[in-house]
C-alpha positions as CSV (number, residue, x, y, z in Angstrom):
1,M,0.0,0.0,0.0
2,N,1.2,3.5,-0.8
3,V,2.9,5.0,2.3
4,P,1.5,8.6,1.8
5,V,-2.0,7.2,1.5
6,V,-1.6,5.2,4.7
7,I,-0.4,8.3,6.6
8,I,-3.3,10.3,5.2
9,M,-5.7,7.6,6.3
10,I,-4.2,7.6,9.8
11,G,-4.6,11.4,10.0
12,L,-8.2,11.1,8.8
13,L,-8.9,8.4,11.4
14,I,-7.6,10.4,14.3
15,F,-9.5,13.5,13.1
16,G,-12.7,11.5,12.6
17,A,-12.4,10.0,16.1
18,H,-12.4,13.4,17.7
19,L,-15.3,14.5,15.4
20,F,-17.3,11.4,16.4
21,N,-16.6,12.0,20.0
22,G,-17.9,15.6,19.7
23,L,-21.0,14.5,17.8
24,F,-21.9,12.0,20.5
25,K,-23.8,14.7,22.3
26,F,-26.2,15.0,19.4
27,T,-26.2,11.6,17.8
28,K,-25.7,9.4,20.9
29,I,-23.8,7.0,18.8
30,P,-20.6,5.7,20.6
31,N,-17.5,6.2,18.6
32,V,-16.6,2.6,19.4
33,L,-19.4,1.5,17.1
34,I,-18.4,3.8,14.2
35,L,-14.7,2.8,14.5
36,L,-15.6,-0.9,14.6
37,V,-17.7,-0.5,11.4
38,I,-14.8,1.4,9.7
39,G,-12.6,-1.6,10.5
40,I,-15.0,-4.1,9.1
41,I,-15.4,-2.1,5.9
42,V,-11.7,-1.7,5.2
43,G,-10.9,-5.2,6.4
44,P,-13.3,-8.2,5.9
45,I,-15.6,-6.4,3.4
46,M,-13.3,-4.5,1.0
47,G,-10.0,-6.3,1.9
48,F,-7.8,-3.1,1.9
49,V,-6.3,-4.2,5.2
50,R,-6.0,-7.7,6.6
51,E,-5.0,-9.0,10.1
52,A,-2.0,-10.7,8.4
53,H,-0.6,-7.2,7.6
54,F,0.0,-6.6,11.3
55,G,1.9,-9.8,11.9
56,S,3.2,-10.2,15.4
57,I,2.7,-6.5,16.1
58,G,-1.1,-7.0,16.4
59,P,-1.1,-8.7,19.8
60,I,1.5,-6.3,21.1
61,F,-0.6,-3.3,20.0
62,T,-3.7,-4.7,21.7
63,S,-1.7,-5.3,24.9
64,I,-0.3,-1.7,24.9
65,T,-3.8,-0.3,24.4
66,L,-5.2,-2.3,27.3
67,V,-2.3,-1.3,29.5
68,L,-2.8,2.4,28.8
69,I,-6.5,2.3,29.3
70,L,-6.3,0.5,32.7
71,F,-3.5,2.7,34.0
72,E,-5.2,6.0,33.0
73,S,-8.5,4.7,34.5
74,G,-6.6,3.8,37.7
75,T,-5.1,7.2,38.1
76,N,-8.5,8.8,38.1
77,L,-10.0,6.5,40.7
78,K,-10.2,7.8,44.2
79,I,-9.8,5.4,47.1
80,G,-13.2,6.4,48.6
81,E,-15.0,5.5,45.4
82,L,-13.0,2.3,45.1
83,F,-14.0,1.1,48.5
84,K,-17.6,1.9,48.0
85,S,-17.7,0.0,44.7
86,I,-15.3,-3.0,45.2
87,G,-17.9,-5.2,46.9
88,S,-20.6,-4.7,44.3
89,A,-18.0,-5.0,41.5
90,F,-16.7,-8.3,42.9
91,L,-20.1,-9.9,43.3
92,L,-21.3,-8.5,40.0
93,T,-18.3,-10.0,38.3
94,L,-18.8,-13.5,39.7
95,F,-22.6,-13.5,39.0
96,N,-22.4,-12.3,35.4
97,F,-19.2,-14.3,34.6
98,F,-20.7,-17.6,35.6
99,A,-24.1,-16.9,34.3
100,S,-22.7,-16.0,30.9
101,A,-20.3,-19.0,31.0
102,I,-23.3,-21.3,31.6
103,I,-25.3,-19.8,28.8
104,G,-22.4,-20.1,26.4
105,T,-21.5,-23.6,27.4
106,F,-25.1,-24.8,27.1
107,I,-25.6,-23.5,23.6
108,A,-22.2,-24.6,22.3
109,F,-22.6,-28.2,23.7
110,T,-26.3,-28.6,22.8
111,F,-26.4,-27.3,19.3
112,F,-22.8,-27.9,17.9
113,S,-22.1,-31.6,17.4
114,D,-18.4,-31.1,16.9
115,I,-17.9,-29.3,20.2
116,D,-17.5,-31.7,23.2
117,F,-18.3,-30.8,26.8
118,L,-14.8,-29.5,27.8
119,S,-14.5,-27.5,24.7
120,A,-18.0,-26.0,25.3
121,I,-16.9,-25.0,28.8
122,F,-13.9,-23.3,27.3
123,F,-16.0,-21.4,24.9
124,G,-18.4,-20.4,27.6
125,V,-15.6,-19.1,29.8
126,I,-13.8,-17.0,27.2
127,I,-17.0,-15.2,26.2
128,A,-18.2,-14.7,29.8
129,G,-16.3,-11.5,30.7
130,T,-16.7,-7.9,29.6
131,S,-13.9,-6.1,27.8
132,S,-12.1,-3.3,29.6
133,A,-10.9,-1.9,26.3
134,V,-14.5,-1.6,25.1
135,V,-16.4,-0.8,28.4
136,I,-14.2,2.0,29.7
137,P,-14.2,4.3,26.5
138,I,-18.0,3.9,26.3
139,I,-18.8,4.7,29.9
140,K,-16.4,7.7,29.8
141,Q,-18.3,9.1,26.8
142,L,-21.5,8.6,28.7
143,K,-20.2,10.5,31.8
144,M,-21.8,8.1,34.3
145,N,-22.2,8.5,38.0
146,K,-18.7,7.8,39.5
147,K,-19.9,4.8,41.6
148,G,-21.4,3.2,38.5
149,Y,-18.3,4.0,36.4
150,T,-16.0,2.5,39.0
151,T,-18.1,-0.6,39.4
152,L,-18.2,-1.3,35.6
153,M,-14.5,-0.6,35.2
154,L,-13.5,-2.9,38.0
155,E,-15.9,-5.6,36.7
156,S,-14.4,-5.5,33.3
157,A,-10.8,-5.7,34.7
158,L,-11.6,-8.6,37.0
159,S,-13.5,-10.5,34.4
160,D,-10.6,-10.1,31.9
161,V,-8.5,-12.0,34.5
162,L,-11.0,-14.8,34.9
163,C,-11.3,-15.2,31.1
164,L,-7.6,-15.4,30.6
165,V,-6.7,-17.6,33.6
166,I,-9.6,-20.1,33.5
167,G,-9.5,-20.1,29.6
168,L,-5.8,-20.9,29.4
169,A,-6.2,-23.6,32.1
170,L,-9.1,-25.2,30.2
171,L,-7.1,-25.0,27.0
172,Q,-4.3,-27.0,28.7
173,A,-6.8,-29.5,30.0
174,M,-8.2,-29.9,26.5
175,R,-4.8,-30.7,25.1
176,Q,-3.9,-33.1,27.9
177,G,-7.3,-34.6,28.4
178,V,-7.1,-33.9,32.2
179,F,-9.2,-31.4,34.0
180,E,-8.1,-30.2,37.5
181,M,-10.3,-27.7,39.3
182,G,-7.8,-27.2,42.1
183,A,-5.1,-26.1,39.7
184,I,-7.5,-23.5,38.2
185,F,-8.4,-22.0,41.6
186,N,-4.7,-22.0,42.6
187,A,-3.8,-20.1,39.4
188,I,-6.6,-17.5,39.9
189,W,-5.7,-16.5,43.5
190,K,-2.0,-16.4,42.7
191,S,-2.6,-14.2,39.7
192,F,-4.8,-11.8,41.6
193,L,-2.7,-11.6,44.8
194,F,0.8,-11.2,43.4
195,A,-0.3,-8.9,40.6
196,F,-2.0,-6.7,43.2
197,L,1.2,-6.7,45.3
198,I,3.4,-5.8,42.4
199,G,1.1,-3.0,41.3
200,L,0.9,-1.6,44.9
201,F,4.6,-1.8,45.7
202,G,5.5,-0.4,42.2
203,G,3.1,2.5,42.6
204,F,4.3,3.4,46.1
205,L,7.9,3.2,45.0
206,W,7.4,5.3,41.9
207,S,5.4,7.9,43.8
208,I,8.6,8.5,45.8
209,I,11.0,8.5,42.8
210,I,8.8,10.5,40.4
211,R,9.7,13.9,41.8
212,F,13.4,13.3,40.9
213,T,12.5,12.4,37.4
214,R,10.8,15.7,36.7
215,I,14.1,17.6,36.4
216,I,14.7,15.5,33.3
217,E,13.4,16.8,29.9
218,N,10.4,14.9,28.6
219,S,9.9,13.1,31.9
220,K,6.3,12.2,31.1
221,V,7.6,9.5,28.8
222,M,9.4,7.9,31.9
223,N,6.0,7.4,33.5
224,L,5.0,5.5,30.3
225,A,8.2,3.4,30.5
226,I,7.5,2.4,34.0
227,V,4.0,1.4,33.2
228,F,5.2,-0.9,30.4
229,I,7.9,-2.4,32.8
230,I,5.3,-3.1,35.5
231,Y,3.0,-4.9,32.9
232,G,5.8,-6.8,31.2
233,L,7.4,-7.9,34.5
234,T,4.1,-9.2,35.8
235,E,3.2,-11.0,32.6
236,Y,6.8,-12.5,32.5
237,L,6.1,-14.0,36.0
238,K,3.0,-15.7,34.5
239,L,0.7,-13.3,36.5
240,N,-1.9,-10.8,35.3
241,G,-0.3,-7.6,34.1
242,G,-3.6,-5.8,33.6
243,I,-4.5,-6.0,37.4
244,A,-0.9,-5.0,38.3
245,V,-1.1,-1.9,36.0
246,L,-4.6,-0.9,37.3
247,I,-3.4,-1.1,41.0
248,F,-0.2,0.7,40.0
249,G,-2.4,3.6,38.6
250,I,-4.7,3.6,41.6
251,T,-1.7,3.8,44.0
252,L,-0.1,6.6,42.0
253,G,-3.3,8.5,41.6
254,N,-3.9,8.5,45.4
255,A,-0.4,9.1,46.6
256,Y,-1.4,12.5,48.0
257,L,-3.3,10.8,50.8
258,L,0.0,10.0,52.5
259,K,1.0,13.7,52.8
260,D,-0.5,14.2,56.2
261,T,0.4,10.8,57.6
262,F,3.6,9.5,59.3
263,L,4.5,7.7,56.1
264,G,4.2,11.0,54.2
265,Y,7.1,12.4,56.3
266,V,9.2,9.3,56.0
267,F,8.4,8.7,52.3
268,P,7.6,12.0,50.6
269,S,5.4,10.6,47.8
270,K,4.0,12.6,44.9
271,E,1.1,12.0,42.6
272,L,0.8,12.6,38.9
273,L,0.5,16.2,37.8
274,E,-2.4,17.3,35.6
275,N,-0.2,17.7,32.5
276,E,1.1,14.1,33.0
277,K,-2.5,12.8,33.3
278,D,-3.4,14.8,30.1
279,F,-0.5,13.1,28.3
280,F,-1.9,9.6,29.1
281,S,-5.4,10.7,28.3
282,E,-4.3,11.7,24.8
283,L,-2.4,8.5,24.3
284,V,-5.4,6.4,25.4
285,F,-7.6,8.3,23.0
286,I,-5.3,7.7,20.0
287,M,-4.6,4.1,20.8
288,S,-8.3,3.3,21.5
289,T,-9.1,4.8,18.1
290,F,-6.8,2.4,16.3
291,F,-7.8,-0.5,18.6
292,F,-11.4,-0.5,17.6
293,V,-10.6,-0.3,13.9
294,Y,-8.2,-3.2,14.4
295,V,-11.0,-5.2,16.1
296,G,-13.1,-4.7,13.0
297,I,-10.3,-5.7,10.7
298,C,-9.8,-8.9,12.7
299,M,-13.4,-10.0,12.5
300,K,-14.1,-13.2,10.7
301,F,-17.6,-14.0,9.3
302,G,-19.1,-17.5,9.4
303,S,-22.4,-18.8,8.3
304,A,-25.8,-17.1,9.1
305,V,-26.6,-20.0,11.4
306,I,-23.5,-19.2,13.5
307,Y,-24.7,-15.6,13.9
308,L,-28.2,-16.7,14.9
309,W,-26.7,-18.8,17.8
310,A,-24.4,-16.0,18.7
311,L,-27.3,-13.6,18.8
312,L,-29.2,-16.0,21.1
313,I,-26.1,-16.0,23.4
314,V,-25.7,-12.3,23.6
315,A,-29.5,-11.7,24.0
316,A,-29.6,-14.3,26.9
317,I,-26.6,-12.6,28.6
318,I,-28.2,-9.2,28.4
319,I,-31.6,-10.5,29.6
320,V,-29.9,-12.0,32.7
321,R,-27.6,-9.1,33.5
322,P,-30.3,-6.6,34.8
323,L,-31.1,-9.2,37.5
324,S,-27.6,-9.0,38.8
325,I,-27.8,-5.2,38.9
326,K,-31.1,-5.3,40.8
327,L,-29.8,-7.8,43.3
328,L,-26.2,-6.7,43.9
329,V,-25.9,-2.9,43.2
330,K,-27.3,-1.3,46.4
331,T,-25.9,2.2,45.8
332,K,-28.4,4.9,45.1
333,M,-28.2,5.8,41.4
334,S,-30.4,7.2,38.7
335,F,-32.4,4.8,36.6
336,K,-30.4,5.8,33.5
337,D,-27.1,4.8,35.1
338,L,-28.5,1.5,36.4
339,S,-29.8,0.8,32.9
340,I,-26.4,1.5,31.4
341,M,-24.9,-0.9,33.9
342,A,-27.5,-3.5,33.0
343,I,-26.7,-3.6,29.3
344,M,-22.9,-3.1,29.5
345,A,-21.8,-6.6,28.4
346,P,-19.6,-6.1,25.3
347,K,-16.8,-8.7,24.5
348,G,-13.4,-7.8,23.2
349,L,-10.3,-9.3,21.8
350,V,-9.6,-11.7,24.7
351,P,-12.2,-14.2,23.4
352,A,-11.1,-13.6,19.8
353,I,-7.5,-14.3,20.7
354,L,-8.2,-17.4,22.8
355,A,-10.8,-18.8,20.4
356,S,-8.1,-18.9,17.7
357,I,-5.8,-21.2,19.7
358,P,-7.8,-24.5,19.4
359,I,-7.9,-24.3,15.6
360,Q,-4.1,-23.7,15.6
361,Y,-3.6,-26.9,17.6
362,G,-6.0,-28.8,15.3
363,M,-8.5,-29.6,18.1
364,R,-11.9,-31.0,17.2
365,G,-14.5,-28.2,17.1
366,G,-11.8,-25.5,16.8
367,E,-13.3,-23.8,13.8
368,S,-16.8,-23.7,15.3
369,I,-15.4,-22.2,18.5
370,Q,-13.5,-19.5,16.6
371,M,-16.4,-18.5,14.3
372,L,-18.9,-18.5,17.2
373,S,-16.6,-16.4,19.4
374,F,-16.0,-13.8,16.7
375,A,-19.8,-13.6,16.1
376,V,-20.4,-13.1,19.8
377,V,-17.7,-10.3,20.0
378,L,-19.2,-8.5,17.0
379,L,-22.8,-8.7,18.0
380,S,-22.2,-7.9,21.7
381,I,-20.5,-4.7,20.8
382,L,-23.1,-3.8,18.1
383,I,-26.1,-4.6,20.4
384,C,-24.5,-2.8,23.4
385,S,-23.9,0.3,21.3
386,I,-27.5,0.3,20.0
387,L,-28.9,0.0,23.5
388,V,-26.6,2.9,24.6
389,I,-28.1,5.0,21.9
390,I,-31.6,4.2,23.0
391,L,-31.0,4.7,26.7
392,S,-29.1,8.0,26.1
393,K,-32.1,9.4,24.4
394,N,-34.8,7.9,26.6
395,P,-33.9,5.7,29.6
396,L,-37.5,4.6,30.1
397,K,-37.9,3.4,26.6
398,I,-36.9,-0.3,27.3
399,G,-39.8,-1.8,29.2
400,Y,-37.9,-4.9,30.4
401,L,-35.4,-2.7,32.2
402,K,-38.2,-0.6,33.8
403,K,-39.8,-3.8,35.0
404,V,-36.6,-5.4,36.5
405,L,-34.8,-2.3,37.8
406,G,-37.9,-0.3,38.8
407,H,-38.0,3.5,38.6
408,E,-39.6,6.6,40.2
409,E,-40.9,9.2,37.8
410,E,-40.2,12.0,40.3
411,E,-36.6,10.9,40.6
412,E,-36.3,10.8,36.8
413,V,-37.6,14.4,36.5
414,I,-35.1,15.6,39.1
415,E,-32.3,13.7,37.4
416,N,-33.0,14.9,33.9
417,T,-33.5,18.5,35.0
418,F,-30.2,18.4,36.8
419,K,-28.4,17.0,33.8
420,E,-29.8,19.6,31.5
421,N,-28.7,22.5,33.7
422,L,-25.3,21.1,34.8
423,P,-23.5,18.7,32.4
424,F,-21.7,16.0,34.4
425,D,-17.9,16.1,34.5
426,E,-16.4,12.9,36.0
427,N,-13.5,14.9,37.4
428,S,-15.7,17.5,39.2
429,E,-15.8,16.8,42.9
430,E,-18.3,19.7,43.4
431,E,-20.8,18.1,41.0
432,S,-20.3,14.7,42.6
433,N,-21.4,16.2,45.9
434,D,-24.4,17.9,44.3
435,R,-25.4,14.5,42.8
436,S,-25.2,12.9,46.2
437,I,-27.4,15.6,47.7
438,I,-30.0,15.2,45.0
439,D,-29.9,11.4,45.3
440,N,-30.4,11.6,49.1
441,E,-33.3,14.0,48.8
442,S,-35.0,12.0,46.1
């Protein structure tokens, strides 16, 4: 392909992503959906770009994007909001992960003759989580209540870990023909605990060192370097780098809390400056833009029957999800925010990557698993985006959500009036307090 043409296309893509972001206020169409469609058009449909063109850079690119998204999200999380949301996020993750895994396993095993029971469980597990790389950009664009935002962000990060750890363990069992539940649980708790400790220690240490690095020119890039080191080191130790980077970001973003404590005098820690946060915010935006186009390029299309079963899986997952929100989310939130939480179940590249492994090993049912997984990824993002458009315009339009979640008309009037007169800014502490007052009074 002509190099100048490629560079022009990259420029147009970045410009277009900013334009789509700005138009969201009027169209309510998430730029995730637009970028995904662009990827599908230039990739599978027209064949201008293929996954093979990226070679080994593709998986590295997706990992870098996920690292940046998780770190930037972590730096904007406050400890108070984290503690309020961690319980709900953990229970929500377990409920939705296992419910989704059961749905996927049942359909794959029942209706696909070439998929045995263990392979069906593998498929159910890898499509059970929500994708951090998809969820976080969407809920940022929606400017949700901070508690809802934090819960969804944590759920997506935790479910990514479950998909990877359990999925890889099941893949090994499929190859060896031996399934050990104890080994899977052992791998999960080690991955969580040690990744958490690496992120916590790394964030604390870097919060002390960071003030010395600021005398160096272009020191913001050093923060980027240490993020990559934390992720790479954790992954090299066969642990979960995503969790480590998220905890690293949370620790660094809350280092200011140590200033007035004994530790603050012994270890003079510093948090990220606003210009350093802005640097990461721009990086995340650019990388996310290319990521969603890349997801579209990687899509593979099977038969219409495959997509019908995938549609059934996605529909069943979205039907079950509001029940978990009703049962497990006890925080007072607007009906609109609860509704967004109830439909936020998009899948990402984790199932697409893991689903490609069985076919590489020549396992029975590998092609069906791959095609079905790609179909679930595509339809889950598409349906989630459509539901976001509907809910952004009229939260009460979906009757099923009204019935399950319940709503109070008076509360909705107050909430909508508030949003019309004071646009929500996720970084505004003053507005967060105003929302709390309104919630309590309603």
